[in-house]
N, C-alpha and C positions, 0 to 999 in steps of 0.2 A: 527558555528551554533549549539546549544544544542535544541534538541526537546525529548519531552517525549511523547509518544503514550499511552494514558491511557483508562482501562475500569474498570467497577464494578458490581458485583453482588449485590443483595438487598434481603431485606425480602419481598418485595411487591413494589408497583409501587409508592405510594406517601409518602415524609418524613413528610409531615404535618399530616399524620394519624399514625405516630409513627414509621414507617417503617425505618429499618436501612441499613447501608452498612454490608456486610458478607464478601467480596471478593474485593481487589484491586489489579489489575494488571498492571505494568507499564514496557514500551521497551524503553529504550535510542536510540537516533538517534543522531550522530554527523556528520555534513556536509552530512545530507541523507545516513548515512551508519549506520547499525545495529553495536552495540559495544557488544552485549551479556551482557550488565550491566542492569540488570532488577530489578524491587522491586516488590515483591508478598507476599501477606499476605492473611490469612484466618482469620475473626474476630466473636467474641462470642457476637451477638446483644443484650443479655440478653432480648429476646423476641422470640416469635413462628414465623417461617417461614409460609407465605400462601403457601396452597397447590400448587396455580396455578404457584408461582415463583419456587416451587420445580420441577413442570414439566419442568421449562424451563432450569435450571442449574443444577439438580439433587444434590444440596448441600442439606443434612439433618441437623436437628436441633442436632442430636445426635452427628454428626461430629464436629461441632463447640463447644460442651461443654467445651474441653480444651484449647479451641483458645484464644489469647489475646484480649482485648477490644481495640476500637480505641483509646483511651487515651493513651494506651501502646506503640503504634507505632506513634502517631502522629508527634513526634519531627523527627523520621527516615525519614517519609512520607516528611515532610515539605522540608526536607534537599534536599532530591530526586529530588524534583521537583523544587525548588527554582531559579528563574532565567531563566528557560527554558521555551520555547512554548510548550503548552500542545495540542496534537492532539486527539480529542474525537469524536465519531460518536454520534451525538445527544446530544451535548454538555450541553443543559440544565438540563437534566435528571441526568447527573454524577454530574454536577457542584451543582445543588440543593440539591442533597444526601451529597455531601463533605461538602457543607457549612453549611448544619443542624447537620452533625458531629461536625463541627468546633463549632457551637453555643450551644452545649450541654457540652463542656469542661468547666472545674472550672476555667481555665487559660484561658484568650482572646487570640486567636490567629489571628482575623480578619478574611479574606475570601480568598478563593482560588485565585480570582483575584490581590490579593496583593502579591503574589509571581509569576504568571505566566501569559502569554498571552494566549488565547485561540483560538485555530482553529478548527471550526466544520465543519468536512467534511461531514455530510450531507447536511449543507446549500450549500458548494462548490458543492457538486455532483449535487445537484438541479438546480444550475444555469448551470452547464456544461452539464446536460443530462435533459434537461425540459420535463416534461410529461412522464418521466420514471420511473420505481421502481429503489429505492436508497438505500435499506437496504444494510446491509453488504453483506448478500448472494447474492443478486442481483450484486452488485459490483464485487464480486469476480468471478460470471460467465461471467460479461461483459468484466473484464481485464483477464480472463483465469487465476484465481488464484486458487490452488487444494485446498478446503476447505474441502474434502470428511471426514477428520478425526474429524470434528465437529459436534458430534451427538448431545452435550449439549452445550449451553453457559458456558464460564469460562472466568474470567476477564483477565488472563494471556494469554490464548490461542486465545482470541478475538482481544487483543491488539497486538500479535504478527500479526494476518492475517491484521489487520487494518493498519500496518505499511508499510505490502507489498501494501495494496490498495492505500494507501496514496502517495507512492512514484510513482507509477503509475499513479494515479489520476492527481497528480501533475506535470507530465513532466518525469517521469522515472528517469534514472541514472541523475545525475548532469552533467557528461559529458561521452559522448561513449566512451571514452579512459580511463576512470576510474580503468577500470581492468587490471591486469599487462598482463594478456593473450592476451586481446584486443590490448594493447599498442605493445607487440612482433609482432602478425599477423600483424599489420598495418604496423610497421617498415619493416618486412620482403616483405610487398606487394610492397615497394616502391623501394626495390632494384632491380638493372638491373641484369637481367637474360640473360646470353649468351648462344646460343645452340652450342653444339659441331662442331668443323669443319669438323670431319669425320663421321657425321651423314648420313644416308641413303637419297637419294634425293627423293623429292616428286614427285608422279607422275604426268604428265600435260595430262589432257583430252581435246583433242581438240573437238569443236562442228562440228556437222554434216554439210553440204550445206544446207540441211532443216531447221536446227536449226537456221543458221546464218539468212536465209532468213526471217523466223518467226521475228526473232529479229528485222531485219531492219523495216520490215511492222509495227511493234510495236513502233519503235521510230518514224517513218512517221506520225502515227496516233496520237502522243503524240505533235509532231510540230505542224499539223494541228489545234488541239485543243488550244495549249497554244502560239504558233507563235515562240516559242524557245525550243528546245530540246538539253539540256546539255549534253547527252549521245551519240548524233548524231556524227559519225566521218565524 
């Protein structure tokens, strides 16, 4: 099963107002395992970035001047996501921007949904944790995922964090014995371990007459209440 965890950063909040994608980050999962096969690009949007957006992701207009346009990377991007399930937090936002970028191309390429199925972790988290905060930061806190290095939003960084959140949100490891170390420990725990015959004898401490009397009184009390005491001699 191939999945791609995806995130984007943009010039603003609404593609219908002419806002564009400036960063795409994708992280690949194969059978719920990270592969280190990532797709990451910064993009020149040919427009100004809103000041509010810069406060969120810290990407400046000057930084993007020499970066490729979306049209320059679209073939590589489609090849990376084609046939995979896309894992996205608040999918309508990212999918809306990606489909807007597709619509601006000279050559029609369809929509994201033509290449990939979409799994929205925000919708899933709201069903699993109703009435609670389900932002990416809130989910990191709930599942004890360290995101202290996330001072600003970044598409690749957020995709990597979301991959960890997704795996825990949807059940953790596919098997508790996926890890070789865990398999080895489990095998060792099943081994029969015999104590050496020349080991020191364990001391036997006998109870006193007073302790024996108290013990028998307790058993009689249990028998009186239950009608049967399994430990009474």
